[in-house]
C-alpha positions as CSV (number, residue, x, y, z in Angstrom):
1,M,50.7,118.7,-124.5
2,N,50.1,117.5,-120.9
3,K,50.5,121.0,-119.7
4,L,47.6,122.2,-121.9
5,F,45.4,119.3,-121.0
6,G,44.4,120.6,-117.6
7,P,43.4,124.1,-118.7
8,L,41.5,122.7,-121.7
9,L,39.7,120.3,-119.5
10,G,38.7,123.1,-117.1
11,I,37.4,125.2,-120.0
12,A,35.4,122.3,-121.3
13,M,33.9,121.6,-117.9
14,L,32.9,125.3,-117.6
15,L,31.3,125.2,-121.0
16,C,29.4,122.1,-120.2
17,T,28.2,123.5,-116.9
18,G,27.1,126.7,-118.6
19,I,25.1,124.7,-121.2
20,A,23.5,122.4,-118.6
21,S,22.5,125.3,-116.4
22,A,21.1,127.4,-119.3
23,E,17.4,128.2,-118.8
24,I,14.9,127.9,-121.6
25,D,13.2,131.1,-122.6
26,V,9.8,132.2,-121.4
27,P,7.6,132.8,-124.5
28,P,5.4,135.9,-124.8
29,E,2.0,135.5,-123.2
30,G,-0.4,134.2,-125.8
31,N,-4.2,134.3,-126.1
32,R,-5.2,131.4,-123.8
33,I,-3.2,128.7,-125.7
34,T,0.5,128.8,-126.5
35,D,1.6,125.6,-128.2
36,L,5.3,125.5,-128.9
37,T,5.3,121.7,-129.5
38,G,2.9,121.3,-132.5
39,L,1.1,118.5,-130.7
40,L,-2.2,120.2,-131.0
41,N,-3.8,120.6,-134.5
42,V,-6.0,123.6,-135.5
43,A,-9.3,121.9,-134.7
44,Q,-8.1,120.9,-131.2
45,I,-6.8,124.4,-130.5
46,Q,-10.1,126.0,-131.6
47,S,-12.1,123.5,-129.5
48,L,-9.9,124.2,-126.4
49,N,-10.1,127.9,-126.9
50,A,-13.9,127.9,-127.2
51,K,-14.0,125.9,-123.9
52,L,-11.7,128.3,-122.1
53,E,-13.6,131.4,-123.5
54,S,-16.9,130.0,-122.3
55,L,-15.4,129.4,-118.8
56,E,-14.0,133.0,-118.7
57,T,-17.4,134.4,-119.7
58,F,-19.2,132.3,-117.1
59,N,-17.2,133.1,-114.0
60,G,-14.2,135.2,-115.0
61,V,-11.7,132.3,-114.5
62,N,-8.9,132.5,-117.1
63,I,-7.0,129.3,-117.8
64,E,-3.9,129.7,-119.8
65,I,-2.3,126.7,-121.5
66,L,1.4,126.5,-122.3
67,L,3.0,123.6,-124.0
68,V,6.8,123.5,-124.3
69,P,8.9,120.9,-126.1
70,A,11.3,120.2,-123.1
71,L,12.6,121.7,-119.9
72,D,16.3,120.8,-120.3
73,K,16.5,119.4,-116.7
74,E,14.9,122.4,-115.2
75,P,12.2,121.4,-112.6
76,I,8.8,122.2,-114.0
77,E,7.9,124.1,-110.8
78,K,10.8,126.4,-111.3
79,Y,10.0,127.0,-115.0
80,A,6.3,127.6,-114.1
81,A,7.3,130.2,-111.5
82,R,9.5,132.0,-114.2
83,V,6.5,132.0,-116.6
84,E,4.2,133.3,-113.9
85,S,6.7,136.1,-113.0
86,V,6.7,137.3,-116.7
87,W,3.1,136.8,-117.5
88,H,1.6,138.1,-114.2
89,P,4.2,140.4,-112.6
90,E,1.7,142.4,-110.7
91,E,-0.7,139.6,-109.6
92,N,-3.2,140.5,-106.8
93,A,-5.7,138.6,-104.8
94,V,-8.6,139.2,-107.2
95,D,-6.6,137.6,-110.1
96,K,-8.6,134.5,-111.1
97,H,-6.3,132.6,-113.4
98,V,-4.7,129.2,-113.8
99,L,-1.5,128.4,-115.7
100,F,-1.7,124.9,-117.2
101,L,1.9,124.0,-118.2
102,I,2.9,120.8,-120.0
103,A,6.4,119.7,-121.0
104,A,6.2,117.3,-123.9
105,R,9.4,115.4,-123.8
106,E,9.3,114.8,-120.0
107,R,5.5,114.3,-120.2
108,V,5.0,116.2,-117.0
109,A,2.5,118.9,-116.1
110,H,2.0,121.7,-113.6
111,L,-0.9,123.9,-112.4
112,T,-0.1,127.4,-111.1
113,I,-3.1,128.8,-109.3
114,G,-3.7,132.6,-109.2
115,E,-4.2,134.3,-105.9
116,G,-7.9,134.8,-106.4
117,L,-8.5,131.0,-106.8
118,K,-6.2,129.5,-104.1
119,E,-9.1,129.3,-101.6
120,G,-11.3,127.3,-104.0
121,L,-8.4,125.4,-105.7
122,P,-5.6,124.8,-103.2
123,E,-2.3,123.2,-104.1
124,S,-3.3,119.8,-102.8
125,T,-6.4,119.8,-105.1
126,A,-4.3,120.9,-108.1
127,K,-1.8,118.1,-107.5
128,S,-4.7,115.6,-107.3
129,I,-6.2,116.9,-110.6
130,L,-2.8,116.3,-112.3
131,K,-2.4,112.9,-110.8
132,T,-5.8,111.5,-111.6
133,S,-7.0,113.5,-114.7
134,V,-4.0,114.7,-116.6
135,L,-0.9,112.6,-116.2
136,P,-2.4,109.2,-117.2
137,D,-3.4,110.5,-120.7
138,L,-0.3,112.6,-121.0
139,R,2.0,109.7,-120.4
140,A,0.0,107.7,-122.9
141,G,0.7,110.4,-125.6
142,M,-2.8,111.8,-125.6
143,T,-2.0,115.5,-124.9
144,N,-5.3,116.9,-126.1
145,Q,-7.3,114.4,-124.0
146,A,-5.1,115.2,-121.0
147,L,-5.9,118.9,-121.4
148,L,-9.6,118.4,-121.8
149,K,-9.8,116.2,-118.7
150,G,-7.7,118.6,-116.7
151,I,-9.8,121.6,-117.6
152,D,-13.0,119.7,-116.8
153,A,-11.6,118.7,-113.4
154,I,-10.6,122.3,-112.7
155,V,-14.1,123.6,-113.6
156,Q,-15.7,120.9,-111.4
157,K,-13.6,121.8,-108.4
158,L,-14.2,125.5,-108.8
159,S,-18.0,124.8,-109.2
160,E,-17.9,122.8,-105.9
161,A,-16.1,125.6,-104.2
162,R,-18.5,128.2,-105.6
163,V,-15.7,130.4,-106.8
164,D,-17.9,133.4,-107.4
165,D,-18.6,133.5,-103.6
166,I,-14.9,133.6,-102.7
167,T,-14.0,137.0,-101.2
168,P,-10.3,137.6,-100.7
169,P,-9.1,139.2,-97.5
170,L,-9.2,143.0,-97.7
171,H,-5.5,143.5,-96.9
172,T,-4.6,141.3,-99.9
173,V,-6.7,143.0,-102.5
174,M,-4.3,146.0,-102.5
175,I,-1.2,144.0,-103.1
176,K,-0.9,145.4,-106.7
177,P,1.1,148.7,-106.6
178,F,-0.3,151.8,-108.2
179,S,1.5,153.1,-111.3
180,L,2.3,156.8,-111.7
181,E,-0.6,157.2,-114.1
182,E,-3.0,155.6,-111.7
183,I,-1.8,157.9,-108.9
184,G,-2.3,160.9,-111.1
185,Y,-5.8,159.8,-112.1
186,Y,-6.9,159.2,-108.5
187,L,-5.3,162.5,-107.4
188,V,-7.3,164.4,-110.0
189,I,-10.5,162.8,-108.8
190,I,-9.8,163.6,-105.2
191,L,-8.9,167.2,-106.0
192,G,-12.1,167.5,-108.0
193,I,-14.2,166.2,-105.1
194,I,-12.5,168.6,-102.7
195,A,-13.1,171.5,-105.1
196,L,-16.8,170.6,-105.5
197,V,-17.3,170.4,-101.7
198,A,-15.6,173.8,-101.3
199,I,-17.9,175.4,-103.9
200,L,-21.0,174.0,-102.3
201,V,-19.9,175.2,-98.8
202,Y,-19.0,178.6,-100.2
203,A,-22.4,178.8,-102.0
204,G,-24.2,177.8,-98.9
205,R,-22.5,180.4,-96.8
206,R,-23.2,183.1,-99.4
207,K,-26.9,182.1,-99.3
208,D,-27.0,182.2,-95.5
209,L,-25.3,185.6,-95.6
210,A,-27.8,187.0,-98.1
211,E,-30.7,185.7,-96.1
212,Y,-29.3,187.2,-92.9
213,L,-28.8,190.6,-94.6
214,K,-32.3,190.5,-96.0
215,N,-33.9,189.7,-92.6
216,R,-31.8,192.4,-91.0
217,R,-33.1,195.0,-93.5
218,K,-36.7,194.0,-92.7
219,R,-36.1,194.5,-89.0
220,Y,-34.1,197.7,-89.2
221,P,-35.2,199.4,-92.4
222,F,-33.5,202.7,-91.6
223,K,-30.1,201.3,-90.9
């Protein structure tokens, strides 16, 4: 029995390590609000969605809310990065979105700022919003209130930064790689432009030649 104890203990430790290190799944991207906790009722979701839709219509900023039951010891920053990589795999510098993540059991929150907003909403400002506007209500069990105050604070900061006037550096705008379909589309356009220029040049030369021959006949009618 003692001989089996060591191997069994090792297997048990490996299983426990595997369970502890297992990552929670990233859900499919929802339409502005993804609540996996059931903490928000239908009326609250509708109210939040109307608020986010109004913001998106006004200045193009898209705030996505994700509520998960628990993180299972995974740091919220790491989980937020995994969500971002799945929901926005080809993000570029004109992408104006914010991922508003809340873990219910741990009562922690995180804001992931899209590249197009980092100038107007830097990381230090995002952390300040969480500390002053979100976490007090979240830790008191008022999730909807925490979300409302967080959104209002984000809108206020972006208004102060005049987010519509923010122009990303030119070299960062082209971060997003072109797909094969996009390359084919642009290639057809370029070839079409080249063909049109060639036709115009050819037509112009034909016109010049016709004019030259006409003038020549007038000068030398017997040739």
